[in-house]
C-alpha positions in Angstrom: 104.0 -132.8 72.3 100.6 -131.6 73.7 99.7 -128.7 75.6 96.3 -127.9 76.7 94.3 -125.0 77.7 90.8 -123.9 78.6 89.7 -120.2 78.0 86.5 -118.4 77.6 85.4 -115.8 74.7 83.7 -112.8 75.9 84.1 -110.0 73.5 84.1 -107.8 76.2 87.2 -108.9 77.5 88.7 -106.9 74.5 89.3 -103.0 75.2 88.2 -102.1 71.8 84.7 -103.5 72.7 84.8 -103.3 76.5 85.4 -99.8 76.5 86.4 -99.5 80.2 83.8 -102.9 81.2 86.8 -105.2 80.5 88.2 -103.9 83.8 85.2 -105.5 85.9 87.2 -109.0 84.6 90.7 -108.2 85.5 91.6 -111.5 86.8 90.5 -113.1 83.6 92.7 -110.5 81.5 95.5 -111.4 83.7 94.9 -115.3 83.2 94.6 -114.8 79.6 98.1 -113.3 79.4 99.5 -115.4 81.8 98.2 -118.6 79.7 99.3 -116.9 76.4 102.7 -116.4 77.8 102.7 -120.1 78.7 101.7 -120.9 75.1 104.5 -118.7 73.9 107.3 -120.7 76.1 105.9 -124.0 74.7 106.3 -122.5 71.2 103.6 -125.2 69.5 103.8 -125.3 65.8 100.1 -125.6 65.7 97.3 -124.4 67.7 94.1 -126.7 67.8 91.0 -124.6 68.8 87.9 -126.2 69.8 84.9 -123.6 69.5 81.5 -124.1 69.7 80.9 -120.5 67.8 82.5 -122.2 65.0 79.6 -123.7 62.5 78.0 -125.9 64.7 75.8 -129.5 63.4 74.0 -131.4 65.9 75.2 -134.5 64.3 78.8 -133.9 62.7 82.0 -132.3 63.5 82.8 -129.2 61.4 86.7 -128.4 60.3 87.2 -125.5 59.2 88.6 -125.6 55.3 90.5 -123.2 53.2 94.1 -121.8 53.4 93.8 -119.1 56.0 91.7 -118.2 59.0 91.0 -114.4 59.1 88.4 -112.7 61.5 87.7 -109.5 63.3 85.5 -108.4 66.0 83.9 -105.8 63.4 80.6 -107.0 64.4 81.2 -105.6 67.9 82.7 -102.3 66.5 86.1 -103.3 66.9 87.4 -104.0 63.2 90.8 -103.1 64.2 90.8 -106.5 66.4 91.6 -108.7 63.6 93.7 -111.7 62.7 95.1 -113.6 59.9 96.6 -117.1 60.4 97.7 -120.0 58.0 95.8 -123.2 58.5 98.1 -126.5 59.1 96.3 -128.3 56.4 98.7 -131.2 56.6 97.5 -131.8 60.4 93.6 -131.2 59.4 93.7 -133.5 56.6 95.2 -136.3 58.8 92.5 -135.3 61.4 89.7 -135.8 59.0 91.2 -138.9 57.5 91.2 -140.6 60.7 88.0 -139.2 61.6 86.3 -140.9 58.7 88.1 -144.0 59.1 86.3 -144.2 62.5 82.7 -143.5 60.4 82.7 -139.9 62.6 80.6 -137.2 60.3 82.5 -134.4 59.1 81.7 -131.5 57.6 84.1 -129.3 55.6 81.8 -127.3 53.1 83.2 -124.2 51.6 80.2 -122.3 51.6 80.3 -122.1 55.6 84.0 -121.2 55.6 83.8 -117.5 56.4 81.2 -117.6 59.1 82.3 -115.2 62.2 83.8 -117.2 65.3 84.9 -115.2 68.3 85.0 -118.6 70.0 88.1 -118.7 68.0 89.0 -115.1 67.7 89.1 -114.1 71.2 91.5 -116.6 72.7 93.9 -116.4 69.6 93.9 -112.5 69.8 95.4 -112.8 73.2 97.9 -115.7 72.2 99.1 -113.5 69.2 100.1 -110.7 71.5 102.7 -112.5 72.5 103.5 -115.6 70.0 102.8 -115.7 66.4 104.9 -118.5 65.1 102.1 -121.1 64.7 99.5 -122.2 62.2 95.9 -123.1 63.1 93.3 -126.1 63.1 89.7 -125.3 64.0 86.9 -127.5 64.7 83.3 -127.4 66.3 82.0 -129.8 68.5 78.7 -131.6 68.1 75.8 -132.8 70.0 76.8 -136.5 69.4 77.6 -138.7 72.4 80.1 -138.2 75.0 82.1 -140.9 73.8 82.3 -139.8 70.6 83.3 -136.3 71.5 85.9 -138.1 73.9 87.1 -140.3 70.6 87.5 -136.9 68.3 89.8 -135.7 71.1 92.0 -138.5 71.1 92.1 -138.4 67.2 93.3 -134.8 67.6 96.2 -136.0 69.6 96.8 -139.2 67.4 96.7 -137.0 64.2 99.6 -134.5 65.9 101.6 -137.7 66.9 101.6 -139.3 63.5 103.0 -136.2 62.0 105.3 -135.6 65.0 103.4 -132.3 65.2 103.9 -130.1 68.4 100.5 -128.7 69.4 98.7 -126.6 72.0 94.9 -127.4 72.3 92.6 -124.7 73.4 89.3 -125.6 74.5 87.6 -122.4 74.0 84.1 -122.0 76.1 82.4 -120.3 79.0 80.6 -121.9 81.8 77.0 -121.1 82.7 75.2 -118.3 81.2 72.6 -118.2 84.1 74.9 -117.0 87.4 72.8 -113.9 88.3 69.3 -112.6 87.9 70.4 -109.5 86.5 72.5 -111.1 83.9 71.6 -111.0 80.3 70.0 -114.9 80.5 68.9 -114.8 84.2 69.7 -117.2 87.1 68.7 -120.7 88.0 70.5 -122.8 90.9 72.1 -125.0 88.4 74.3 -122.2 87.0 76.4 -121.6 90.3 76.4 -125.3 90.6 77.8 -126.2 87.5 80.5 -123.7 87.5 81.8 -124.8 91.3 81.8 -128.4 89.8 83.5 -127.7 86.5 86.4 -125.4 88.2 87.2 -128.1 90.8 87.7 -130.8 87.9 89.8 -128.5 86.4 91.8 -127.3 89.5 92.3 -131.3 90.5 93.1 -132.6 86.6 90.1 -135.0 87.0 88.9 -134.4 83.4 87.0 -137.7 83.3 84.6 -136.0 85.4 83.2 -133.5 82.6 81.4 -136.4 81.5 79.2 -136.9 84.5 76.8 -134.2 83.9 73.5 -135.0 82.6 72.0 -133.8 79.7 69.0 -132.0 81.5 71.5 -130.4 84.0 73.6 -128.9 81.3 70.4 -127.9 79.6 69.4 -125.9 82.5 72.7 -124.2 83.2 73.0 -123.0 79.8 76.9 -123.7 79.3 78.9 -123.5 76.1 82.2 -124.9 76.9 81.2 -128.6 78.0 81.8 -130.3 74.8 84.6 -129.0 73.8 86.1 -129.5 77.3 85.3 -133.3 76.7 86.9 -133.2 73.7 90.3 -131.8 75.4 89.9 -134.6 77.9 90.1 -137.2 75.5 93.2 -135.7 74.0 94.9 -135.9 77.2 94.2 -139.4 78.2 97.6 -140.6 77.5 99.4 -137.9 79.7 100.1 -137.2 83.0 98.8 -133.7 83.4 99.6 -130.9 85.9 96.6 -128.4 85.9 96.6 -124.8 86.7 93.4 -122.9 87.3 94.2 -119.1 86.7 91.1 -117.5 87.2 87.6 -117.8 87.5 84.8 -115.0 87.7 81.5 -114.0 86.6 80.3 -110.4 87.0 78.3 -110.6 84.1 76.4 -113.6 85.1 78.7 -115.8 82.8 81.3 -117.8 84.1 84.6 -117.4 82.9 87.4 -120.0 83.7 91.0 -120.2 82.3 93.1 -123.1 83.3 96.5 -124.4 81.7 97.4 -128.3 81.4 101.1 -129.2 81.3 101.0 -132.8 79.3 103.8 -135.2 80.3 103.6 -138.1 77.6 103.1 -141.3 79.3 105.5 -143.3 76.6 108.3 -141.1 77.0 108.1 -140.8 80.9 108.0 -144.6 80.8 111.0 -144.7 78.9 112.8 -142.1 81.3 111.7 -144.0 84.4 113.0 -147.5 82.7 116.3 -146.2 81.9 116.8 -144.1 84.9 115.8 -147.1 87.6 118.4 -149.2 85.5 121.4 -146.8 85.6 120.9 -146.1 89.0 120.3 -149.7 90.7 121.0 -152.4 87.9 117.4 -153.4 88.0 114.7 -153.7 85.6 111.7 -151.4 85.8 108.2 -153.3 86.6 105.4 -152.5 84.3 103.5 -149.5 86.5 100.1 -149.4 87.2 99.0 -146.3 86.1 99.4 -146.4 82.1 97.1 -145.8 79.7 95.2 -149.1 78.5 96.3 -148.9 74.9 100.2 -149.3 76.2 99.3 -152.2 78.3 96.7 -154.0 75.4 98.3 -153.1 72.2 101.5 -154.9 70.6 103.6 -152.8 67.9 107.1 -152.3 67.2 108.9 -149.4 69.0 112.1 -147.0 68.7 113.3 -145.2 71.7 115.7 -142.4 70.8 117.6 -140.5 73.6 118.9 -136.9 73.0 121.7 -134.8 74.7 121.9 -131.2 74.1 120.1 -131.7 70.8 122.5 -134.6 69.9 121.7 -138.3 69.4 123.0 -140.4 72.5 121.4 -143.5 71.5 118.7 -145.1 69.3 117.3 -148.8 69.6 114.0 -150.3 68.1 112.1 -153.3 67.1 110.3 -153.4 63.6 107.9 -156.2 64.6 107.1 -156.3 68.5 109.0 -158.7 70.8 107.2 -158.1 74.0 103.8 -158.7 75.2 102.5 -155.0 74.9 103.9 -151.3 74.1 104.8 -150.6 77.6 107.0 -153.7 78.0 108.7 -152.8 74.8 109.3 -149.5 75.6 110.9 -150.4 79.0 113.1 -153.0 77.5 114.2 -150.8 74.8 114.9 -147.9 76.7 117.7 -149.9 78.8 119.0 -151.0 75.3 119.2 -147.5 73.6 121.1 -146.4 76.8 123.3 -149.1 77.2 123.6 -151.3 74.0 123.7 -149.2 71.0 127.0 -149.8 69.7 127.8 -146.4 68.4 127.8 -144.8 71.6 129.4 -145.4 75.4 126.8 -146.5 77.7 124.7 -143.8 79.6 126.3 -142.4 82.8 124.2 -141.6 85.9 125.6 -137.8 85.6 124.1 -137.9 82.4 120.7 -138.5 83.3 119.5 -135.2 83.8 120.5 -134.2 80.4 118.5 -136.5 78.3 115.5 -136.1 76.2 113.6 -139.3 75.1 111.8 -139.8 72.2 109.3 -143.1 71.7 108.1 -143.8 68.0 105.5 -146.6 68.0 105.2 -147.9 64.6 102.4 -149.2 62.5 102.5 -152.8 60.8 104.7 -152.6 57.9 103.1 -152.7 54.4 104.3 -153.3 51.0 105.1 -150.5 49.0 106.8 -149.0 45.7 108.7 -146.0 45.2 105.7 -143.9 44.3 103.9 -144.9 47.6 106.4 -143.0 49.6 106.8 -139.7 51.6 109.8 -139.1 53.7 107.7 -137.0 56.0 104.7 -139.4 56.6 106.4 -142.8 56.2 109.2 -144.9 57.2 111.1 -147.3 55.3 112.1 -150.5 55.6 114.6 -152.4 52.7 114.8 -156.3 52.9 117.3 -158.6 50.7 117.3 -162.0 52.7 118.6 -161.9 56.1 120.1 -158.1 55.6 117.2 -155.6 56.6 117.5 -151.8 57.1 115.0 -149.6 58.5 114.6 -145.5 58.6 112.2 -143.4 60.5 110.4 -140.8 58.9 110.6 -137.0 59.1 114.2 -137.1 59.8 116.2 -133.9 59.6 117.9 -133.5 56.3 115.9 -136.3 54.8 113.6 -135.0 52.2 112.9 -137.4 49.6 112.0 -140.9 49.5 115.3 -141.7 47.5 117.5 -140.2 50.3 115.4 -142.6 52.6 116.0 -145.6 50.5 119.8 -144.8 50.0 120.2 -144.5 53.8 118.2 -147.5 54.7 120.2 -149.5 52.0 123.5 -148.7 53.5 122.2 -149.5 57.2 121.2 -152.8 55.8 124.5 -153.5 53.6 122.5 -153.6 50.3 124.0 -152.6 47.4 121.8 -150.2 45.2 122.3 -152.5 42.3 120.8 -155.7 44.3 117.0 -156.6 44.6 115.3 -155.7 47.6 111.9 -155.8 49.1 110.3 -152.3 50.0 108.1 -151.5 52.6 106.7 -148.7 54.5 105.2 -147.5 57.8 103.7 -144.5 59.9 104.5 -143.5 63.4 103.1 -142.3 66.4 105.7 -139.7 68.0 105.9 -139.3 71.8 108.0 -137.1 73.4 
């Protein structure tokens, strides 16, 4: 449910600003358009963009408020280069809620909302040339610790997972501003060294290495993108990534790199590997060694759903965990969903290539009444004695809590006029 891209933000990259000078970074221009086409092909519901030119605080993260992001390059003499995009207020609010729960300082003061931000504008102008069916969330990094930057990145991914939101995360940032003596910021030897090391990290996908630079080195090379890149690395921790460094150049004395990251969710991949091994060999998959730590340490109820050509092909889950960890729960339930859902014949080997895998990791259920339900955010559980029915949140055609409860009661074999206990839960969606 996540794609990630690193993009620079030089206003000179736009024709109306560059007036011919942009041709000196033709590789960057071509890479902008390649990356934008990949975003369009992925078709995210929301683009979350991390920009160091959004409102910047040393000790807090600024998350842009309001209903619409409107901006232009008028301050660079190019008012026709403009944009107006609706904010994804639901995702933004979920992210802020998660950050506040972790005691991470957040600022959303309306008086800052209209400040110009070419760090967001330049990448989004290129994206919007080929794709416009998205909303946006804008966030600025801070000067808090790398561990805090990583955690906010994780929370961006988690907020999207909570809402089942398909997102593209853009880390907007230039590399060193001190590559050339004749450049606007001069030259230091750390400048080219920083760019060489960072682009190698992008090329290899070794994103954890973004955190290896000392503060003194970072200050010397005068970069602006690294905090956002570190946040991006946190968001991708639960994924197997395939990087593609599309371009790097710095003819104006500032480094510009564009890199895309195709991300494969570890939960969905584990479900796929488990079912495929069982169908093809009859053997159960052993827990792999390269899983994210949380999957091997955390216990939770899990639902594994299989889809074929858009239609449900099997779904089995647990309300409370049966296994030692989420990974083991997924391994077992993927086989159950493919072979023991009584509504379907067992999956055949020739079908495996056509299957899509969806994994929902459940929070611990909590008691609720009807006024505390939300069909998009919460799943429901109804219980009467040994009879129990569950319905996941945000299902197509199920728009109200009343519909949720009615379906869950029917699944449990509980009449609407009988007494029953009602619980709610959230899910983290992985596809």
